[in-house]
C-alpha positions as CSV (number, residue, x, y, z in Angstrom):
1,M,0.0,0.0,0.0
2,S,1.3,3.4,-0.9
3,E,1.9,6.1,1.8
4,A,-0.8,8.8,2.1
5,Q,0.2,12.1,0.5
6,P,-0.8,15.4,2.0
7,Y,-3.3,17.2,-0.2
8,V,-3.0,20.6,1.3
9,Q,0.3,22.4,1.9
10,C,1.2,25.9,3.0
11,D,3.5,27.8,0.7
12,E,6.3,30.2,1.7
13,Q,3.8,33.1,2.2
14,G,1.5,30.9,4.4
15,V,-1.1,30.4,1.6
16,M,-2.8,27.0,1.7
17,R,-2.6,25.3,-1.7
18,V,-3.6,22.0,-3.1
19,R,-0.5,19.8,-3.1
20,H,2.3,21.3,-5.3
21,T,0.0,23.4,-7.4
22,R,-0.8,27.1,-7.4
23,V,-4.5,26.4,-6.7
24,M,-5.5,27.9,-3.4
25,L,-7.5,25.9,-0.9
26,D,-9.8,29.0,-0.7
27,S,-11.0,28.3,-4.2
28,I,-11.8,24.7,-3.5
29,V,-13.6,25.5,-0.3
30,A,-15.6,28.3,-2.0
31,G,-16.8,25.9,-4.7
32,F,-17.7,23.2,-2.2
33,E,-19.6,25.6,0.0
34,Q,-21.5,26.9,-3.1
35,G,-22.7,23.3,-3.6
36,H,-20.5,22.4,-6.5
37,S,-19.6,18.7,-6.8
38,P,-15.9,17.7,-6.7
39,E,-16.2,16.8,-10.4
40,T,-17.4,20.3,-11.3
41,I,-14.6,21.9,-9.2
42,Q,-12.1,19.7,-10.9
43,Q,-13.4,20.9,-14.3
44,Q,-12.8,24.5,-13.1
45,Y,-9.2,23.6,-12.1
46,P,-8.0,21.1,-14.8
47,T,-4.5,21.1,-13.3
48,L,-6.0,19.2,-10.3
49,S,-6.9,15.5,-10.4
50,L,-10.2,14.5,-9.0
51,E,-8.3,12.7,-6.2
52,E,-6.7,16.0,-5.3
53,V,-10.0,17.8,-5.2
54,Y,-11.5,15.1,-3.0
55,G,-8.4,15.2,-0.8
56,A,-8.6,19.0,-0.4
57,I,-12.3,18.8,0.5
58,T,-11.5,16.0,3.0
59,Y,-8.7,18.1,4.5
60,Y,-11.2,21.0,4.9
61,L,-13.8,18.8,6.6
62,A,-11.2,17.3,8.9
63,H,-9.7,20.6,9.8
64,T,-12.7,23.0,9.7
65,D,-11.6,25.2,12.6
66,E,-8.1,25.6,11.2
67,V,-9.2,26.3,7.7
68,E,-11.9,28.8,8.8
69,A,-9.3,30.7,10.9
70,Y,-7.0,30.7,7.8
71,L,-9.8,32.0,5.6
72,K,-10.5,34.7,8.1
73,R,-6.8,35.8,8.0
74,Q,-6.9,35.7,4.2
75,D,-10.0,38.0,4.2
76,E,-8.2,40.4,6.5
77,Q,-5.2,40.4,4.2
78,W,-7.4,41.2,1.2
79,D,-9.1,44.0,3.1
80,L,-5.6,45.5,4.0
81,W,-4.5,45.3,0.4
82,R,-7.7,46.8,-0.9
83,A,-7.5,49.7,1.6
84,K,-3.8,50.3,0.6
85,S,-4.6,50.3,-3.1
86,M,-7.6,52.7,-2.6
87,A,-5.4,55.0,-0.5
88,S,-2.6,55.2,-3.1
89,P,-3.9,54.0,-6.5
90,S,-1.5,53.6,-9.4
91,P,-1.4,56.2,-12.1
92,V,-3.2,53.8,-14.4
93,I,-6.1,53.4,-12.0
94,E,-6.3,57.2,-11.5
95,R,-6.4,57.7,-15.3
96,L,-9.1,55.0,-15.7
97,R,-11.2,56.6,-12.9
98,A,-10.8,60.0,-14.5
99,L,-11.9,58.6,-17.9
100,R,-14.9,56.9,-16.3
101,K,-15.9,60.1,-14.5
102,S,-15.7,62.1,-17.7
103,E,-17.8,59.4,-19.5
104,V,-20.5,59.6,-16.8
105,R,-20.6,63.4,-17.2
106,K,-21.0,63.2,-20.9
107,S,-23.9,60.7,-20.7
108,R,-25.9,63.1,-18.5
């Protein structure tokens, strides 16, 4: 019998990913919580095998408290990045906002 492989690993930034892929556990959990089947989730992430999707879901179900705490930390990180980007947007974003504002004025 082969040795069990971990289906979820943390990368160097502390992001939980499915095995050695770039697919975040967040994505698998979101699909699962939305009621998608493992087969549907696998179709959305073709780099994953069906076994890896099932393994990631099993990991989530077996470590719900840990994963929920991780997801909360991820949400907090996104909120910080969003606030930072709103406080000092790049010149490209500023230009796009100005263009949008001028288009709205023209349409009135």
